[in-house]
MARLUMZA-84751 format. One record per residue: residue number from 1; x, y, z of N, C-alpha, C in turn. Coordinates in nm, 2 decimals. Example, Ala and Ser with C-alpha at 12.3 -4.5 7.8 and 13.67 -1.06 7.14 Angstrom:
<sites>
i; n_px; n_py; n_pz; ca_px; ca_py; ca_pz; c_px; c_py; c_pz
1; 1.32; -0.57; 0.78; 1.23; -0.45; 0.78; 1.32; -0.33; 0.78
2; 1.28; -0.22; 0.71; 1.37; -0.11; 0.71; 1.29; 0.00; 0.79
</sites>
This chain:
<sites>
i; n_px; n_py; n_pz; ca_px; ca_py; ca_pz; c_px; c_py; c_pz
1; -14.36; -0.57; 3.65; -14.46; -0.47; 3.64; -14.46; -0.39; 3.76
2; -14.48; -0.26; 3.74; -14.48; -0.17; 3.88; -14.61; -0.18; 3.96
3; -14.59; -0.19; 4.08; -14.69; -0.22; 4.17; -14.79; -0.08; 4.16
4; -14.92; -0.09; 4.15; -15.02; 0.00; 4.16; -15.03; 0.05; 4.30
5; -15.07; 0.17; 4.32; -15.08; 0.22; 4.46; -15.23; 0.17; 4.48
6; -15.24; 0.16; 4.63; -15.38; 0.12; 4.65; -15.47; 0.25; 4.70
7; -15.57; 0.24; 4.74; -15.63; 0.37; 4.78; -15.60; 0.39; 4.92
8; -15.52; 0.29; 5.01; -15.48; 0.34; 5.13; -15.34; 0.39; 5.13
9; -15.26; 0.38; 5.02; -15.13; 0.46; 4.99; -15.18; 0.60; 4.94
10; -15.29; 0.59; 4.87; -15.33; 0.75; 4.83; -15.38; 0.82; 4.95
11; -15.45; 0.74; 5.03; -15.52; 0.81; 5.14; -15.40; 0.86; 5.22
12; -15.30; 0.81; 5.26; -15.18; 0.82; 5.35; -15.10; 0.93; 5.29
13; -15.09; 0.95; 5.17; -15.00; 1.05; 5.11; -15.03; 1.19; 5.14
14; -14.94; 1.27; 5.18; -14.99; 1.41; 5.20; -15.04; 1.48; 5.06
15; -15.13; 1.57; 5.09; -15.22; 1.64; 4.97; -15.09; 1.71; 4.90
16; -15.13; 1.74; 4.78; -15.04; 1.83; 4.67; -15.07; 1.97; 4.72
17; -15.02; 2.05; 4.68; -15.06; 2.22; 4.73; -15.19; 2.23; 4.67
18; -15.22; 2.20; 4.54; -15.36; 2.22; 4.49; -15.47; 2.17; 4.58
19; -15.44; 2.05; 4.60; -15.55; 1.97; 4.68; -15.55; 2.04; 4.83
20; -15.46; 2.06; 4.89; -15.46; 2.12; 5.03; -15.53; 2.26; 5.02
21; -15.51; 2.35; 4.92; -15.55; 2.47; 4.89; -15.72; 2.45; 4.86
22; -15.75; 2.35; 4.80; -15.91; 2.34; 4.75; -15.97; 2.29; 4.88
23; -15.91; 2.21; 4.97; -15.96; 2.16; 5.07; -15.98; 2.26; 5.18
24; -15.90; 2.35; 5.19; -15.88; 2.49; 5.27; -15.97; 2.57; 5.26
25; -16.00; 2.60; 5.10; -16.11; 2.68; 5.06; -16.26; 2.63; 5.09
26; -16.27; 2.51; 5.07; -16.39; 2.43; 5.13; -16.42; 2.44; 5.25
27; -16.32; 2.44; 5.35; -16.36; 2.43; 5.48; -16.41; 2.57; 5.52
28; -16.34; 2.67; 5.47; -16.36; 2.81; 5.49; -16.50; 2.83; 5.45
29; -16.53; 2.80; 5.33; -16.67; 2.84; 5.27; -16.78; 2.76; 5.38
30; -16.75; 2.63; 5.41; -16.87; 2.58; 5.48; -16.86; 2.64; 5.63
31; -16.74; 2.69; 5.68; -16.74; 2.72; 5.82; -16.82; 2.88; 5.79
32; -16.80; 2.94; 5.69; -16.85; 3.09; 5.67; -17.00; 3.07; 5.64
33; -17.04; 2.97; 5.57; -17.21; 2.98; 5.53; -17.30; 2.87; 5.58
34; -17.25; 2.77; 5.65; -17.34; 2.67; 5.70; -17.35; 2.70; 5.86
35; -17.44; 2.65; 5.91; -17.48; 2.64; 6.04; -17.44; 2.51; 6.09
36; -17.32; 2.52; 6.14; -17.25; 2.38; 6.19; -17.26; 2.38; 6.37
37; -17.24; 2.27; 6.40; -17.25; 2.26; 6.54; -17.10; 2.29; 6.59
38; -17.09; 2.33; 6.72; -16.95; 2.36; 6.76; -16.85; 2.25; 6.75
39; -16.86; 2.13; 6.78; -16.77; 2.01; 6.75; -16.74; 2.01; 6.61
40; -16.82; 2.03; 6.51; -16.79; 2.01; 6.38; -16.69; 2.16; 6.33
41; -16.73; 2.26; 6.39; -16.64; 2.38; 6.35; -16.50; 2.37; 6.40
42; -16.49; 2.29; 6.53; -16.38; 2.28; 6.56; -16.28; 2.17; 6.50
43; -16.36; 2.08; 6.46; -16.29; 1.98; 6.37; -16.24; 2.02; 6.23
44; -16.35; 2.12; 6.16; -16.30; 2.17; 6.05; -16.18; 2.27; 6.08
45; -16.17; 2.34; 6.19; -16.06; 2.43; 6.23; -15.93; 2.35; 6.24
46; -15.94; 2.25; 6.30; -15.84; 2.16; 6.31; -15.76; 2.12; 6.16
47; -15.89; 2.05; 6.09; -15.83; 2.01; 5.96; -15.76; 2.12; 5.90
48; -15.83; 2.23; 5.89; -15.80; 2.36; 5.82; -15.65; 2.40; 5.83
49; -15.61; 2.39; 5.99; -15.49; 2.42; 6.03; -15.37; 2.35; 5.98
50; -15.41; 2.22; 5.96; -15.32; 2.12; 5.90; -15.29; 2.14; 5.77
51; -15.42; 2.17; 5.70; -15.39; 2.21; 5.53; -15.33; 2.34; 5.52
52; -15.35; 2.42; 5.61; -15.27; 2.56; 5.60; -15.12; 2.54; 5.62
53; -15.07; 2.45; 5.70; -14.94; 2.43; 5.72; -14.88; 2.35; 5.62
54; -14.95; 2.27; 5.58; -14.92; 2.20; 5.44; -14.91; 2.28; 5.32
55; -14.99; 2.38; 5.32; -14.96; 2.48; 5.20; -14.83; 2.57; 5.20
56; -14.83; 2.61; 5.34; -14.71; 2.69; 5.36; -14.59; 2.63; 5.36
57; -14.59; 2.49; 5.41; -14.46; 2.42; 5.38; -14.43; 2.40; 5.23
58; -14.50; 2.37; 5.16; -14.49; 2.36; 5.01; -14.45; 2.50; 4.95
59; -14.51; 2.59; 4.99; -14.47; 2.74; 4.92; -14.34; 2.77; 4.98
60; -14.31; 2.72; 5.09; -14.17; 2.75; 5.15; -14.05; 2.67; 5.06
61; -14.09; 2.56; 5.05; -14.00; 2.46; 4.96; -13.97; 2.51; 4.84
62; -14.10; 2.56; 4.76; -14.09; 2.60; 4.63; -13.99; 2.73; 4.60
63; -14.01; 2.83; 4.72; -13.94; 2.96; 4.71; -13.78; 2.93; 4.73
64; -13.75; 2.81; 4.83; -13.61; 2.78; 4.84; -13.57; 2.72; 4.71
65; -13.63; 2.63; 4.64; -13.58; 2.59; 4.50; -13.57; 2.70; 4.40
66; -13.68; 2.79; 4.39; -13.66; 2.89; 4.30; -13.50; 3.00; 4.34
67; -13.49; 3.00; 4.46; -13.39; 3.08; 4.50; -13.26; 3.02; 4.46
68; -13.27; 2.89; 4.48; -13.14; 2.81; 4.43; -13.12; 2.81; 4.28
69; -13.22; 2.80; 4.22; -13.21; 2.80; 4.06; -13.16; 2.93; 4.02
70; -13.21; 3.04; 4.08; -13.16; 3.17; 4.06; -13.03; 3.19; 4.07
71; -12.99; 3.14; 4.22; -12.85; 3.15; 4.24; -12.74; 3.07; 4.14
72; -12.79; 2.96; 4.11; -12.71; 2.88; 4.01; -12.70; 2.94; 3.87
73; -12.80; 3.02; 3.84; -12.80; 3.10; 3.71; -12.76; 3.22; 3.71
74; -12.71; 3.29; 3.83; -12.66; 3.41; 3.84; -12.53; 3.41; 3.80
75; -12.46; 3.51; 3.70; -12.31; 3.51; 3.70; -12.23; 3.50; 3.84
76; -12.13; 3.48; 3.82; -12.02; 3.48; 3.91; -12.02; 3.61; 4.00
77; -11.99; 3.72; 3.92; -11.95; 3.87; 3.96; -12.06; 3.95; 3.87
78; -12.12; 4.04; 3.94; -12.21; 4.14; 3.84; -12.12; 4.25; 3.82
79; -12.11; 4.29; 3.69; -12.04; 4.42; 3.65; -12.11; 4.53; 3.72
80; -11.99; 4.60; 3.78; -12.03; 4.72; 3.83; -12.03; 4.84; 3.74
81; -12.13; 4.92; 3.77; -12.15; 5.05; 3.69; -12.04; 5.15; 3.73
82; -11.98; 5.19; 3.62; -11.87; 5.30; 3.66; -11.94; 5.43; 3.73
83; -11.90; 5.50; 3.81; -11.95; 5.62; 3.87; -11.87; 5.75; 3.84
84; -11.79; 5.75; 3.74; -11.72; 5.87; 3.70; -11.77; 5.95; 3.61
85; -11.71; 6.05; 3.55; -11.76; 6.14; 3.45; -11.79; 6.09; 3.33
86; -11.72; 5.97; 3.31; -11.75; 5.91; 3.17; -11.89; 5.83; 3.17
87; -11.94; 5.81; 3.28; -12.07; 5.73; 3.28; -12.19; 5.82; 3.25
88; -12.26; 5.83; 3.12; -12.37; 5.92; 3.12; -12.46; 5.90; 3.21
89; -12.48; 5.80; 3.30; -12.59; 5.76; 3.39; -12.56; 5.82; 3.52
90; -12.45; 5.84; 3.54; -12.41; 5.91; 3.67; -12.45; 6.04; 3.71
91; -12.50; 6.04; 3.82; -12.57; 6.18; 3.88; -12.50; 6.23; 3.97
92; -12.47; 6.37; 3.96; -12.39; 6.46; 4.07; -12.51; 6.50; 4.16
93; -12.48; 6.46; 4.28; -12.58; 6.52; 4.38; -12.52; 6.63; 4.48
94; -12.40; 6.68; 4.42; -12.32; 6.77; 4.51; -12.39; 6.93; 4.47
95; -12.38; 7.00; 4.55; -12.43; 7.17; 4.53; -12.33; 7.23; 4.45
96; -12.22; 7.17; 4.41; -12.13; 7.26; 4.33; -12.01; 7.17; 4.27
97; -11.92; 7.22; 4.21; -11.82; 7.13; 4.14; -11.75; 7.08; 4.26
98; -11.65; 6.99; 4.23; -11.57; 6.92; 4.34; -11.45; 7.03; 4.41
99; -11.43; 7.12; 4.31; -11.32; 7.20; 4.36; -11.36; 7.32; 4.44
100; -11.51; 7.35; 4.50; -11.56; 7.43; 4.58; -11.62; 7.57; 4.50
101; -11.56; 7.57; 4.37; -11.59; 7.68; 4.32; -11.75; 7.68; 4.24
102; -11.81; 7.78; 4.23; -11.96; 7.78; 4.17; -11.93; 7.78; 4.03
103; -12.02; 7.70; 3.95; -12.04; 7.69; 3.82; -12.15; 7.67; 3.75
104; -12.22; 7.80; 3.71; -12.33; 7.81; 3.69; -12.37; 7.77; 3.54
105; -12.26; 7.76; 3.45; -12.25; 7.70; 3.31; -12.29; 7.57; 3.31
106; -12.28; 7.48; 3.41; -12.29; 7.34; 3.40; -12.44; 7.30; 3.44
107; -12.54; 7.32; 3.35; -12.65; 7.27; 3.36; -12.68; 7.13; 3.37
108; -12.60; 7.03; 3.32; -12.64; 6.90; 3.33; -12.65; 6.81; 3.46
109; -12.59; 6.89; 3.56; -12.59; 6.83; 3.69; -12.75; 6.85; 3.76
110; -12.76; 6.77; 3.85; -12.89; 6.75; 3.93; -12.84; 6.80; 4.06
111; -12.92; 6.91; 4.08; -12.87; 6.97; 4.22; -13.00; 6.98; 4.32
112; -12.98; 6.90; 4.45; -13.07; 6.90; 4.53; -13.08; 7.02; 4.64
113; -12.97; 7.08; 4.64; -12.96; 7.21; 4.73; -12.91; 7.34; 4.69
</sites>
């Protein structure tokens, strides 16, 4: 039969992201709206700093895991878009045809100059 966690085991375990965030929100609320003595404010600030570090650590870890999953699911090579005249999405940014002559009949090109 598996051993049940005692309350001391649970007290020593680092809080989950949700618990740390809720604790941080409670501390901010208390510091903003209650008249607290300086020593208690400093203690709240210290505890809030620890909870903030925990939240940031968990977020960083989650971001790294998501990036790893994304890289694992990404195809080996991305197909490149052809940039030649056969690609209907290719846009010409030149001020004229490549041979240097002016071609007013070609209204399909987008000209910036």
